[in-house]
C-alpha positions in Angstrom: 110.7 133.5 87.1 114.0 134.2 85.3 114.1 135.0 81.6 115.9 131.7 80.9 113.2 129.7 82.7 110.5 131.5 80.8 112.1 130.7 77.5 112.6 127.1 78.5 109.0 126.6 79.3 108.0 127.9 75.9 110.1 125.7 73.8 108.1 124.5 70.7 108.6 120.8 71.6 107.0 121.5 75.0 103.6 121.8 73.4 101.6 119.4 71.2 101.5 120.8 67.7 98.1 121.0 65.9 99.2 118.3 63.5 100.2 115.9 66.2 97.1 116.7 68.3 94.9 115.9 65.4 96.8 112.5 64.9 96.5 111.7 68.6 92.8 112.7 68.7 92.0 110.6 65.7 93.8 107.5 67.1 92.2 107.9 70.5 88.8 108.2 68.9 89.2 105.2 66.5 90.6 103.0 69.3 88.4 103.9 72.3 85.5 106.0 70.9 86.6 108.9 73.3 86.2 112.3 71.7 89.2 114.6 72.1 88.2 118.1 71.0 90.7 121.0 70.8 89.6 122.2 74.2 91.2 119.1 75.7 94.7 120.0 74.4 96.1 121.3 77.7 94.6 118.3 79.5 96.2 115.9 77.1 99.6 117.6 77.4 99.5 117.4 81.1 98.6 113.7 81.2 101.1 112.7 78.5 104.1 114.3 80.2 104.6 111.1 82.3 104.6 109.0 79.1 107.3 111.3 77.7 109.4 110.6 80.8 108.6 106.9 80.8 109.6 106.5 77.1 112.7 108.8 77.4 111.4 111.4 74.9 112.3 115.0 75.4 109.5 116.6 73.5 105.9 115.8 72.3 107.2 115.9 68.7 109.7 113.1 69.6 107.0 111.1 71.3 104.5 111.4 68.5 107.3 110.6 65.9 107.9 107.4 68.0 104.2 106.6 68.0 103.3 107.2 64.4 106.5 106.8 62.4 108.4 104.1 64.3 105.6 101.6 65.3 105.6 102.9 68.9 101.8 102.3 69.1 102.5 98.6 69.2 103.9 98.9 72.7 102.4 102.2 73.8 98.7 102.0 73.1 97.7 100.6 76.4 99.6 103.2 78.3 98.4 106.0 76.0 94.8 105.1 76.5 95.3 104.7 80.3 96.3 108.3 80.6 93.5 109.8 78.6 90.6 107.9 80.2 88.6 109.5 83.0 88.0 107.3 86.0 85.5 109.0 88.4 83.9 106.5 90.7 82.2 106.1 94.1 80.6 103.4 96.1 76.8 103.5 95.8 77.1 106.2 93.2 73.6 107.1 91.9 72.1 105.2 94.8 68.6 104.9 93.4 70.0 102.4 90.9 71.0 100.1 93.7 67.7 100.5 95.4 66.0 99.4 92.2 68.4 96.6 91.7 67.7 95.3 95.2 63.9 95.8 95.4 62.7 95.2 91.8 65.3 93.8 89.4 66.8 91.0 91.5 63.5 89.6 92.8 62.1 89.6 89.3 65.1 87.8 87.9 65.1 85.2 90.7 61.4 84.6 90.4 61.8 83.8 86.7 63.8 80.7 87.7 67.3 82.0 87.2 69.7 80.0 89.4 72.9 82.2 88.9 72.3 85.9 88.4 75.0 87.1 86.0 75.9 90.7 86.2 78.4 93.0 84.4 80.0 96.3 85.3 81.1 97.2 81.8 83.2 100.3 82.8 84.2 99.4 86.3 87.0 101.9 86.8 88.8 101.3 90.1 86.1 98.9 91.3 83.6 100.8 93.4 80.7 100.0 91.1 81.2 96.2 90.8 82.0 95.9 94.6 78.8 97.8 95.3 76.9 95.5 93.0 78.4 92.5 94.7 77.4 93.8 98.2 73.8 94.2 97.0 73.8 90.7 95.3 75.4 89.1 98.4 72.7 90.6 100.6 70.0 89.4 98.2 71.3 85.8 97.9 72.3 85.4 101.6 70.6 82.4 103.1 69.0 81.3 99.8 69.7 78.0 98.3 67.9 78.6 95.1 70.0 81.4 93.6 73.6 82.6 93.5 75.4 85.4 91.6 78.5 86.4 89.6 80.0 89.7 88.7 82.1 90.5 85.6 84.0 93.8 85.8 85.7 95.2 82.7 87.4 98.4 81.8 89.7 99.8 79.0 92.3 101.0 81.5 94.8 98.5 82.9 95.7 101.0 85.6 92.3 101.1 87.1 91.8 97.3 86.8 95.0 96.8 88.9 93.5 99.0 91.6 90.1 97.2 91.4 91.6 93.8 91.7 93.5 94.8 94.9 90.3 96.2 96.4 92.2 98.6 98.7 90.8 102.1 99.1 91.2 105.2 101.2 88.8 104.8 104.1 86.9 108.0 103.2 85.9 106.5 99.9 83.6 103.9 101.5 81.7 106.6 103.5 78.6 106.0 101.3 78.5 102.3 102.2 75.9 101.6 104.9 77.5 100.7 108.3 76.0 97.2 108.4 77.5 96.5 104.9 80.9 98.0 106.0 81.0 95.6 108.9 80.3 92.6 106.6 82.3 93.4 103.5 85.1 95.9 104.4 88.3 95.3 106.4 90.1 98.1 108.2 93.9 98.3 108.3 95.6 97.1 111.4 97.6 100.3 111.5 95.0 103.1 111.9 97.4 105.7 110.5 97.3 104.1 107.1 93.6 105.1 106.8 92.9 102.4 104.3 90.3 99.7 103.9 90.1 96.5 101.9 87.2 94.6 100.4 86.8 91.2 102.1 88.4 88.2 100.2 85.0 86.5 100.0 83.4 89.4 98.1 86.5 89.9 95.9 86.3 86.3 94.9 82.9 86.8 93.4 84.2 89.3 90.8 86.1 88.5 87.7 88.1 91.4 86.3 89.2 91.7 82.7 90.3 94.4 80.2 87.7 95.1 77.5 87.3 97.8 74.9 83.7 98.8 74.3 84.8 99.6 70.7 85.3 95.9 70.0 83.0 94.5 67.3 81.8 91.8 69.8 82.0 91.5 73.5 83.4 88.2 74.6 81.6 87.7 77.9 80.2 84.2 77.7 76.6 83.7 78.5 74.1 86.6 78.4 73.9 88.8 81.4 70.8 89.5 83.5 72.1 92.9 84.7 74.4 95.3 82.8 75.7 98.6 84.3 77.1 101.0 81.7 77.0 104.2 83.5 78.7 107.6 82.7 80.5 106.2 79.7 78.2 107.0 76.8 78.7 110.8 77.5 82.2 110.5 76.1 81.0 109.0 72.8 79.3 110.6 69.8 75.9 109.4 68.7 77.2 106.9 66.2 79.5 105.3 68.7 76.8 105.3 71.4 74.5 103.4 69.0 77.1 100.8 68.3 78.0 100.3 72.0 74.3 100.1 73.1 73.4 97.6 70.4 76.3 95.4 71.3 75.4 95.6 75.0 71.8 94.6 74.1 73.2 91.6 72.3 74.8 90.6 75.7 71.6 91.1 77.7 69.3 88.3 78.4 65.6 88.7 77.6 64.0 90.3 80.6 67.4 91.5 81.9 68.1 95.1 83.1 70.5 97.8 81.7 71.5 100.7 83.9 73.0 103.9 82.4 74.1 107.1 84.0 71.6 109.7 85.2 73.0 112.3 82.7 72.7 109.9 79.8 69.9 109.0 77.4 69.0 106.4 74.8 66.3 108.5 73.2 66.4 108.2 69.4 68.0 104.8 69.3 66.2 101.8 68.0 66.9 99.3 70.8 65.1 96.2 72.2 64.6 98.0 75.5 61.7 99.5 77.5 62.2 102.0 80.2 61.2 100.7 83.6 62.6 103.5 85.9 64.8 106.6 85.6 67.8 105.5 83.3 66.9 101.8 83.9 65.8 99.7 80.9 64.6 96.1 80.4 65.3 93.9 77.5 62.2 92.9 75.5 
């Protein structure tokens, strides 16, 4: 690297100052509940560079001045949150949850007289989770006249919701989907070299996608849900934020309904109207 290039990459504006990082971290936390410790500085810089280009700002100082001193947050918040959210997802991720859903939860809900099983993927990312839920629900309700289902899928990120609505994925992403379910619910591209698949229109039609912030004071979801998945989200929140989210989720869960959280997460220490019925599976009491 030439001396000129080295100097250029070390310009002060090419890094986020501590003052601006603290402002960004505070805003991100207040808006989304996501913690942004100093160890995330380099990650935040890398992800925000595309927003600098998109908004025609040469430096992080300019960008932050636009956000905090010139009302830039009014138009930039959605994009800012999109770039800081983490969206790891897989079909049939934590497969034992779907086994429990199929063999225990759904039969219990149906036997209680419920005619439409309402389910919610509250942090749906690019859609693998709600589409997996829909496959399990479709299999359970197939051939039955006494019960149907619906799936609500929400996320904070508009980027991932756009992908989820399309339902188009690299073909290797659906490897965890059993072959019989692939044949029923997954379409392959007519051009093999594209190496893409798409979820069938019939299954896509059963899912409603919407943007939602789990930091909202109330979740506008309509009638109470019989099943709520909120997996691998709580780990990004501090205890106070976790308590608020969990209480609001419980308010949305029908009595006897089931809540699934991630295998690395816990609700120990929270006063919630839930009883544990399996590993990281809880029932509303």
